[in-house]
C-alpha positions as CSV (number, residue, x, y, z in Angstrom):
1,M,37.8,96.9,-5.3
2,V,35.6,93.9,-5.8
3,R,32.0,94.6,-4.8
4,I,29.9,91.9,-3.3
5,F,26.3,91.3,-4.0
6,D,24.2,90.8,-0.8
7,A,21.9,87.9,-1.6
8,D,19.8,88.4,1.5
9,R,19.1,92.0,0.6
10,Q,19.2,91.4,-3.2
11,D,21.5,94.5,-3.5
12,W,25.1,95.4,-3.9
13,A,26.7,95.9,-0.4
14,G,28.7,99.0,0.7
15,P,32.2,98.8,2.2
16,E,31.2,98.1,5.8
17,E,28.6,95.7,4.8
18,E,31.0,94.0,2.4
19,Q,33.3,93.4,5.4
20,R,30.5,91.9,7.4
21,I,29.5,89.6,4.6
22,V,33.1,88.3,4.1
23,V,33.3,87.5,7.8
24,D,30.0,85.7,7.8
25,Q,31.0,83.7,4.7
26,Q,34.2,82.6,6.5
27,R,32.2,81.5,9.5
28,D,29.8,79.6,7.3
29,E,32.7,77.8,5.6
30,V,34.1,76.7,9.0
31,R,30.6,75.5,10.2
32,Q,30.1,73.5,6.9
33,R,33.5,71.8,7.2
34,Q,32.7,70.8,10.8
35,A,29.3,69.6,9.8
36,L,30.7,67.5,7.1
37,R,33.3,65.9,9.4
38,G,30.5,65.1,11.9
39,T,28.3,63.6,9.2
40,A,31.2,61.4,8.1
41,V,31.8,60.2,11.6
42,V,28.1,59.3,12.1
43,L,28.0,57.5,8.7
44,A,31.1,55.5,9.6
45,V,29.7,54.5,13.0
46,C,26.4,53.5,11.3
47,S,28.2,51.5,8.6
48,L,30.2,49.6,11.2
49,A,27.1,48.8,13.3
50,F,25.2,47.6,10.2
51,G,28.0,45.4,9.1
52,T,28.3,43.8,12.5
53,W,24.6,43.2,12.6
54,A,24.5,41.8,9.1
55,L,27.4,39.4,9.8
56,G,25.7,38.2,12.9
57,W,22.3,37.6,11.2
58,K,24.0,35.7,8.4
59,D,25.4,33.2,10.9
60,E,22.0,32.5,12.5
61,P,20.3,29.1,11.8
62,G,17.6,29.2,9.1
63,P,13.9,28.6,9.9
64,R,13.4,24.8,10.6
65,G,10.0,24.8,8.9
66,Y,11.6,25.5,5.5
67,F,15.1,24.1,5.5
68,T,15.2,21.0,7.7
69,A,13.9,17.5,6.9
70,R,10.8,16.4,8.7
71,E,11.8,14.6,11.9
72,T,10.4,11.2,12.7
73,P,9.1,10.8,16.3
74,P,10.8,8.2,18.4
75,P,9.2,4.7,18.4
76,G,6.3,4.5,20.8
77,Q,5.5,8.3,20.7
78,S,3.6,8.5,17.4
79,G,0.7,6.2,18.3
80,E,1.5,4.0,15.3
81,T,3.1,0.6,15.0
82,N,4.3,-0.9,11.7
83,G,2.1,1.5,9.8
84,D,-1.1,0.6,11.7
85,P,-2.8,3.7,13.1
86,G,-4.3,1.7,15.9
87,G,-1.0,0.4,17.1
88,G,-1.8,-3.2,16.1
89,T,0.3,-5.7,14.2
90,G,-1.2,-5.0,10.8
91,T,-2.7,-8.5,10.6
92,E,-5.7,-7.7,12.7
93,D,-9.2,-7.7,11.3
94,P,-11.0,-4.4,12.1
95,A,-14.3,-6.2,12.3
96,S,-12.9,-8.6,15.0
97,P,-10.6,-6.7,17.4
98,G,-7.9,-8.8,18.9
99,A,-8.1,-11.6,16.3
100,T,-5.3,-12.2,13.9
101,A,-5.2,-13.9,10.5
102,T,-3.3,-17.2,10.5
103,L,-2.6,-20.0,8.1
104,P,-2.0,-23.7,9.0
105,A,1.7,-24.6,9.0
106,G,3.0,-25.3,5.5
107,Y,0.6,-23.0,3.7
108,E,1.0,-19.6,2.0
109,P,-1.4,-17.0,0.6
110,V,-1.6,-16.4,-3.1
111,Q,-2.9,-13.4,-5.1
112,D,-3.5,-15.3,-8.4
113,E,-3.0,-13.8,-11.8
114,E,-6.7,-14.5,-12.6
115,G,-7.6,-12.0,-9.8
116,F,-8.6,-14.1,-6.9
117,R,-7.0,-14.7,-3.6
118,V,-6.4,-18.1,-2.1
119,A,-4.0,-20.1,0.1
120,V,-2.1,-23.2,-1.0
121,K,0.6,-25.5,0.2
122,E,4.1,-24.0,0.2
123,G,5.9,-24.7,-3.1
124,W,2.7,-25.3,-5.1
125,I,2.8,-21.8,-6.6
126,A,5.9,-22.8,-8.6
127,N,3.9,-25.5,-10.3
128,R,0.9,-23.4,-11.2
129,Q,-0.7,-24.2,-14.6
130,T,-3.8,-23.0,-16.4
131,A,-6.2,-24.4,-19.0
132,D,-8.8,-22.7,-21.2
133,S,-12.3,-22.5,-19.8
134,I,-15.7,-22.2,-21.6
135,H,-16.9,-20.0,-18.7
136,G,-15.2,-17.3,-16.7
137,F,-11.5,-17.1,-16.0
138,D,-9.0,-19.9,-17.0
139,V,-9.0,-23.1,-15.0
140,V,-6.2,-22.8,-12.5
141,N,-4.2,-25.8,-11.1
142,Y,-1.7,-25.8,-8.3
143,R,0.3,-29.0,-8.0
144,S,2.8,-30.5,-5.5
145,T,6.3,-31.0,-6.8
146,D,5.9,-34.8,-7.3
147,G,2.5,-34.4,-9.0
148,S,0.6,-36.5,-6.4
149,R,-1.6,-33.7,-5.2
150,R,-3.5,-30.9,-6.9
151,L,-5.9,-28.0,-6.2
152,Q,-8.1,-27.0,-9.1
153,I,-10.1,-23.7,-9.2
154,Y,-12.6,-22.5,-11.9
155,E,-16.0,-20.8,-12.4
156,V,-19.1,-22.9,-12.6
157,L,-21.6,-22.5,-15.5
158,E,-24.7,-24.1,-14.0
159,A,-27.4,-22.3,-12.0
160,S,-26.5,-23.8,-8.6
161,P,-23.7,-25.7,-6.9
162,E,-26.0,-28.8,-6.4
163,E,-27.2,-28.8,-10.0
164,S,-23.5,-28.5,-11.2
165,L,-22.5,-31.6,-9.2
166,Q,-25.6,-33.5,-10.2
167,E,-24.7,-32.9,-13.8
168,F,-21.2,-34.3,-13.2
169,V,-22.4,-37.6,-11.6
170,S,-25.2,-38.1,-14.1
171,A,-25.0,-41.1,-16.5
172,D,-24.6,-38.8,-19.5
173,T,-21.3,-37.4,-18.2
174,A,-18.0,-39.2,-18.8
175,K,-16.2,-40.0,-15.6
176,P,-12.6,-41.0,-14.6
177,D,-11.7,-44.7,-14.8
178,G,-12.8,-46.5,-11.7
179,F,-15.1,-43.7,-10.5
180,E,-16.7,-44.5,-7.1
181,Q,-18.9,-41.9,-5.5
182,L,-18.4,-41.7,-1.7
183,S,-20.7,-38.9,-0.8
184,M,-22.6,-35.9,-2.1
185,E,-24.5,-33.4,0.0
186,P,-25.9,-29.9,-0.2
187,L,-24.2,-27.4,2.1
188,E,-24.2,-23.7,3.0
189,D,-21.2,-21.5,3.1
190,D,-22.0,-18.5,5.3
191,G,-25.7,-18.7,4.3
192,R,-24.9,-19.1,0.6
193,P,-25.6,-22.3,-1.3
194,A,-22.8,-25.0,-1.7
195,A,-22.5,-28.6,-2.4
196,R,-19.7,-31.2,-1.9
197,L,-18.9,-34.4,-3.7
198,E,-16.2,-37.0,-2.7
199,Y,-15.2,-39.8,-4.9
200,L,-12.4,-42.3,-5.8
201,A,-10.8,-42.9,-9.2
202,N,-8.3,-45.4,-10.4
203,S,-6.7,-42.8,-12.7
204,L,-7.1,-39.2,-13.9
205,R,-6.4,-38.1,-17.4
206,G,-3.1,-36.2,-17.6
207,E,-2.1,-37.0,-14.0
208,E,0.5,-39.2,-12.4
209,E,-0.2,-42.9,-11.8
210,I,-0.2,-43.0,-8.0
211,G,-2.8,-45.7,-7.5
212,T,-6.3,-44.7,-6.4
213,W,-7.1,-41.0,-6.3
214,H,-9.2,-39.4,-3.6
215,V,-11.1,-36.3,-4.8
216,V,-13.1,-33.7,-2.9
217,D,-15.1,-31.5,-5.3
218,H,-16.7,-28.4,-3.6
219,R,-18.9,-26.0,-5.6
220,F,-20.3,-22.9,-4.0
221,E,-21.7,-19.4,-4.4
222,S,-19.2,-16.7,-3.3
223,V,-19.7,-13.2,-2.0
224,D,-19.8,-11.8,-5.6
225,G,-22.8,-13.9,-6.4
226,K,-20.9,-16.1,-8.8
227,L,-20.4,-19.9,-8.6
228,Y,-17.0,-21.5,-8.2
229,A,-15.5,-25.0,-7.9
230,F,-12.6,-26.0,-5.8
231,T,-11.4,-29.6,-6.3
232,S,-8.7,-31.2,-4.2
233,Y,-6.9,-34.3,-5.5
234,G,-4.5,-36.7,-3.6
235,P,-3.6,-40.3,-3.1
236,E,-6.3,-42.5,-1.3
237,S,-3.6,-44.5,0.3
238,D,-2.9,-42.0,3.1
239,G,-6.5,-41.3,4.0
240,F,-8.9,-38.5,3.2
241,D,-7.9,-35.7,5.6
242,D,-5.1,-34.2,3.5
243,E,-7.4,-33.4,0.6
244,R,-10.0,-32.0,2.8
245,E,-7.5,-29.7,4.6
246,V,-6.1,-28.4,1.3
247,L,-9.6,-27.6,0.1
248,D,-10.9,-26.1,3.3
249,T,-7.9,-23.9,3.7
250,A,-8.2,-22.6,0.2
251,L,-11.9,-21.9,0.7
252,A,-11.3,-20.0,3.9
253,W,-8.8,-17.7,2.2
254,F,-10.7,-17.3,-1.1
255,C,-11.7,-13.9,-2.3
256,P,-13.1,-13.6,-5.8
257,P,-11.7,-11.2,-8.5
258,A,-12.5,-7.5,-8.2
259,R,-13.6,-7.8,-4.6
260,E,-12.1,-6.7,-1.2
261,C,-12.3,-9.3,1.5
262,P,-11.0,-9.4,5.1
263,E,-8.5,-12.0,5.9
264,P,-9.8,-15.1,7.8
265,V,-9.5,-14.7,11.6
266,T,-9.0,-17.0,14.5
267,E,-9.4,-16.2,18.1
């Protein structure tokens, strides 16, 4: 007979007790098998539920804040127009609400290579030329295609605009052939000193022979405290207004190098 050790009592069991232990062990085996089957069923149900949830989560859209491109508001809802936060056209001067920068017909603005801004007749940019200067940036010339008109821009060496023009008209300074002074007067440009000379000349060195030239020479102090000269050349035969318009338009749009200037405005 095989004797059985009673683990609960920590002793070898007698015949009757051995029978009881065998029965208890059989019952425990049945319970364990039932428990294992129940556990397997629960695990299977949980696995199925988790798989269903996981598949459903995978199909959900991702967070818009991380995975979608930034959406642009429809026109008229952002409060901005053409990049202007105030809803303007982009050509308005902030110091003068409602006013817009304009140019006379046939003119275009230029940001010159020498650093200044100006406006000239359309097509003159293609005929831009420069010459060495003894003071400041190079002398810049914009010419019409046929060479009959020119705008010249350079820095002035003398102490004042009037002194500079007086030096030009003095007897000690060489002048163009047929030089005839029409007028010279001191002026003010926005409270800063300026002076203007108008004259005629039969010919100009290096220029086309077009008959008598009409010249408007304007010298002035700009917003940077430096002195500049704008000289407008054209034929005398069609009057004086053309040269004055070219010069005055250039002056209105002038901004010296290394400065920020608002665009001219008209109501």
